[in-house]
Backbone as numpy.savetxt, mean C-alpha at the origin, in Angstrom:
# Nx Ny Nz CAx CAy CAz Cx Cy Cz
-23.58 15.47 -18.33 -22.44 15.28 -17.44 -21.58 16.54 -17.50
-21.33 17.12 -16.35 -20.42 18.26 -16.27 -19.09 17.72 -15.81
-18.01 18.09 -16.48 -16.69 17.60 -16.13 -15.97 18.56 -15.22
-15.22 17.98 -14.27 -14.38 18.78 -13.40 -12.94 18.39 -13.62
-12.06 18.88 -12.77 -10.65 18.54 -12.90 -10.42 17.07 -12.58
-10.81 16.65 -11.39 -10.52 15.28 -10.97 -11.78 14.43 -10.89
-12.94 15.05 -10.84 -14.15 14.29 -10.64 -15.21 14.74 -11.62
-16.17 13.87 -11.86 -17.29 14.21 -12.72 -18.51 14.44 -11.85
-19.23 15.48 -12.16 -20.46 15.77 -11.45 -21.58 15.50 -12.43
-22.48 14.60 -12.08 -23.53 14.18 -13.00 -24.77 15.03 -12.83
-25.24 15.53 -13.95 -26.47 16.30 -13.98 -27.10 16.07 -15.35
-28.15 15.28 -15.37 -28.80 14.93 -16.62 -29.49 16.16 -17.22
-29.29 16.36 -18.50 -29.93 17.48 -19.20 -31.37 17.08 -19.50
-32.27 17.52 -18.66 -33.66 17.09 -18.76 -34.47 17.91 -19.76
-33.99 19.07 -20.10 -34.74 19.93 -21.01 -34.94 19.26 -22.37
-33.93 18.55 -22.81 -34.05 17.91 -24.13 -34.82 16.60 -24.05
-34.84 15.98 -22.87 -35.54 14.70 -22.74 -37.03 14.89 -22.46
-37.31 15.66 -21.43 -38.69 15.81 -20.99 -38.96 17.28 -20.69
-40.03 17.79 -21.18 -40.38 19.17 -20.88 -41.66 19.28 -20.08
-42.43 18.22 -20.00 -43.74 18.31 -19.37 -43.80 17.62 -18.01
-43.20 16.47 -17.89 -43.38 15.66 -16.68 -42.47 16.13 -15.55
-43.03 16.78 -14.57 -42.25 17.20 -13.40 -41.79 16.01 -12.58
-42.60 14.96 -12.56 -42.23 13.77 -11.78 -41.00 13.10 -12.38
-40.93 13.04 -13.67 -39.78 12.43 -14.33 -38.54 13.27 -14.09
-38.70 14.59 -14.16 -37.57 15.49 -13.88 -37.08 15.30 -12.45
-38.00 15.25 -11.53 -37.64 15.07 -10.12 -36.93 13.74 -9.92
-37.41 12.70 -10.61 -36.76 11.39 -10.53 -35.30 11.47 -10.96
-35.04 12.11 -12.09 -33.68 12.19 -12.59 -32.80 13.10 -11.74
-33.37 14.13 -11.17 -32.60 14.98 -10.26 -32.16 14.17 -9.05
-33.09 13.42 -8.48 -32.74 12.59 -7.31 -31.78 11.47 -7.70
-31.97 10.92 -8.89 -31.07 9.87 -9.37 -29.65 10.41 -9.51
-29.51 11.60 -10.05 -28.19 12.23 -10.18 -27.57 12.49 -8.81
-28.38 12.94 -7.86 -27.88 13.19 -6.51 -27.34 11.91 -5.89
-28.08 10.82 -6.05 -27.64 9.55 -5.48 -26.37 9.04 -6.15
-26.30 9.19 -7.46 -25.10 8.78 -8.18 -23.89 9.58 -7.71
-24.07 10.86 -7.50 -22.97 11.69 -7.01 -22.56 11.30 -5.60
-23.51 10.92 -4.75 -23.18 10.45 -3.40 -22.35 9.17 -3.46
-22.76 8.25 -4.34 -22.03 6.99 -4.48 -20.61 7.25 -4.98
-20.48 8.11 -5.97 -19.14 8.43 -6.49 -18.27 9.07 -5.43
-18.83 9.98 -4.64 -18.07 10.62 -3.57 -17.65 9.60 -2.52
-18.54 8.67 -2.19 -18.23 7.62 -1.22 -17.01 6.82 -1.68
-17.01 6.40 -2.94 -15.89 5.58 -3.43 -14.61 6.39 -3.59
-14.71 7.68 -3.90 -13.50 8.52 -3.92 -12.89 8.60 -2.53
-13.75 8.76 -1.52 -13.27 8.81 -0.14 -12.61 7.50 0.25
-13.25 6.38 -0.06 -12.70 5.07 0.27 -11.37 4.84 -0.44
-11.27 5.25 -1.69 -10.02 5.10 -2.43 -8.90 5.88 -1.75
-9.20 7.11 -1.34 -8.19 7.93 -0.66 -7.77 7.28 0.66
-8.73 6.72 1.40 -8.40 6.05 2.66 -7.50 4.85 2.42
-7.80 4.06 1.39 -6.98 2.88 1.12 -5.59 3.26 0.63
-5.48 4.33 -0.15 -4.16 4.78 -0.58 -3.33 5.24 0.61
-3.97 5.94 1.54 -3.26 6.38 2.75 -2.83 5.17 3.58
-3.71 4.19 3.70 -3.38 2.97 4.45 -2.22 2.23 3.78
-2.21 2.20 2.46 -1.12 1.56 1.73 0.21 2.25 1.98
0.20 3.58 2.04 1.43 4.31 2.33 1.93 4.00 3.74
1.01 3.91 4.69 1.39 3.59 6.07 2.00 2.20 6.13
1.36 1.23 5.47 1.88 -0.13 5.47 3.24 -0.21 4.79
3.43 0.55 3.74 4.72 0.58 3.05 5.81 1.12 3.97
5.51 2.18 4.71 6.49 2.72 5.67 6.81 1.70 6.75
5.78 1.00 7.25 6.01 -0.02 8.27 6.88 -1.15 7.72
6.66 -1.52 6.48 7.46 -2.57 5.86 8.92 -2.15 5.78
9.19 -0.92 5.41 10.58 -0.44 5.35 11.21 -0.41 6.74
10.45 -0.06 7.74 10.97 -0.08 9.11 11.32 -1.50 9.51
10.46 -2.46 9.18 10.74 -3.86 9.51 11.96 -4.38 8.76
12.13 -3.98 7.51 13.31 -4.41 6.76 14.59 -3.84 7.36
14.53 -2.58 7.80 15.69 -1.99 8.47 15.99 -2.72 9.77
14.96 -3.06 10.51 15.14 -3.80 11.75 15.75 -5.18 11.47
15.31 -5.81 10.40 15.85 -7.11 10.02 17.34 -7.01 9.74
17.75 -5.98 9.02 19.17 -5.80 8.73 19.97 -5.59 10.01
19.46 -4.75 10.91 20.16 -4.48 12.17 20.28 -5.75 12.99
19.20 -6.51 13.10 19.24 -7.75 13.87 20.21 -8.75 13.25
20.23 -8.83 11.94 21.13 -9.76 11.28 22.59 -9.37 11.53
22.89 -8.08 11.41 24.26 -7.61 11.67 24.66 -7.87 13.11
23.78 -7.59 14.03 24.07 -7.82 15.45 24.27 -9.31 15.71
23.44 -10.12 15.11 23.53 -11.57 15.27 24.86 -12.08 14.70
25.21 -11.60 13.52 26.45 -12.04 12.88 27.67 -11.61 13.69
27.66 -10.39 14.21 28.79 -9.91 15.01 28.91 -10.68 16.31
27.76 -10.99 16.92 27.77 -11.71 18.19 28.37 -13.10 18.01
27.92 -13.84 16.99 28.45 -15.18 16.78 29.85 -15.16 16.19
30.19 -14.11 15.49 31.53 -13.98 14.94 32.56 -13.85 16.06
32.23 -13.10 17.08 33.18 -12.89 18.17 33.22 -14.08 19.12
32.15 -14.84 19.25 32.11 -15.96 20.20 32.69 -17.24 19.62
32.39 -17.55 18.38 32.74 -18.87 17.86 33.72 -18.84 16.69
34.29 -17.70 16.41 35.19 -17.63 15.27 34.44 -17.69 13.97
33.15 -17.57 14.07 32.30 -17.59 12.89 32.47 -16.26 12.16
31.92 -16.14 11.02 32.03 -14.89 10.28 33.07 -14.99 9.20
33.31 -16.20 8.73 34.31 -16.40 7.69 33.77 -16.07 6.32
32.51 -15.67 6.27 31.98 -15.33 4.96 32.61 -14.03 4.50
32.79 -13.87 3.20 33.44 -12.67 2.69 32.64 -11.42 3.03
33.35 -10.31 3.22 32.64 -9.07 3.54 31.71 -8.67 2.41
30.59 -8.15 2.79 29.61 -7.73 1.80 28.68 -8.83 1.36
28.95 -10.08 1.78 28.01 -11.13 1.40 26.86 -11.11 2.37
25.69 -11.20 1.83 24.49 -11.19 2.65 23.76 -12.49 2.47
22.90 -12.77 3.40 22.08 -13.96 3.28 21.15 -13.80 2.09
20.72 -14.91 1.51 19.82 -14.81 0.36 18.57 -14.01 0.67
18.12 -14.03 1.92 16.89 -13.30 2.23 17.10 -11.80 2.24
18.35 -11.33 2.27 18.61 -9.90 2.24 18.93 -9.41 0.84
19.11 -10.33 -0.10 19.36 -9.95 -1.49 18.07 -10.08 -2.28
17.95 -9.35 -3.34 16.77 -9.46 -4.21 15.52 -9.07 -3.47
14.63 -10.02 -3.35 13.38 -9.76 -2.65 13.60 -9.82 -1.16
13.39 -8.72 -0.50 13.63 -8.65 0.94 12.38 -8.99 1.74
11.39 -9.53 1.09 10.15 -9.81 1.77 10.07 -11.25 2.24
11.12 -12.03 2.05 11.11 -13.41 2.48 12.17 -13.63 3.53
12.06 -14.73 4.20 13.08 -15.07 5.19 12.72 -14.58 6.57
13.08 -15.35 7.56 12.85 -14.98 8.95 13.98 -14.07 9.39
13.69 -12.89 9.92 14.75 -11.96 10.28 15.65 -12.47 11.40
15.19 -13.44 12.16 15.99 -13.94 13.27 16.83 -15.15 12.89
16.55 -15.77 11.75 17.28 -16.99 11.39 17.93 -16.92 10.02
18.14 -15.74 9.49 18.68 -15.65 8.13 20.17 -15.33 8.16
20.94 -16.17 8.81 22.38 -15.96 8.92 23.08 -16.72 7.80
24.06 -16.10 7.19 24.76 -16.74 6.08 26.17 -17.17 6.47
26.49 -17.15 7.75 27.88 -17.39 8.14 28.16 -18.86 8.45
27.27 -19.75 8.13 27.44 -21.19 8.26 27.57 -21.66 9.72
27.22 -20.81 10.67 27.23 -21.26 12.06 25.90 -21.95 12.36
25.77 -22.52 13.48 24.54 -23.23 13.81 23.56 -22.31 14.53
23.51 -21.08 14.14 22.63 -20.14 14.84 21.27 -20.03 14.21
C-alpha cells in the first residue's frame, strides 16, 4: 500500500509474494486496479453528498429566514387590525425558539389571536 495525502493507492508488493507466476501477478495487478476504481467511486460519491448537504443546509436557512419574515408580517398585520400584539416585545413563538425546525411557518403566532 502506497500512502498519499488524502487517499491510499493500493499496489500489492508481488516481488516478495510470487516471483514465478505471471498469471498470479497479473491477477493482483488487476485486483489492485479494481480496488482503486471502487475507492475512487466512493470518494466521488462522498464529495457529491457533502455538496448536496451544503446546498440543503443553505436552503434550510433560507426557509427559516422566510418563516421569520412571514411571522413578523403576520403579527404586524393582525396587531394593527384587531388590537392583537399584546405579547411582550422580543417574545417569539415556541417554534422560533430553540429548535427552529418545527412548527408551521404560517400558523406559529404567539399573540393569542385566532390567526
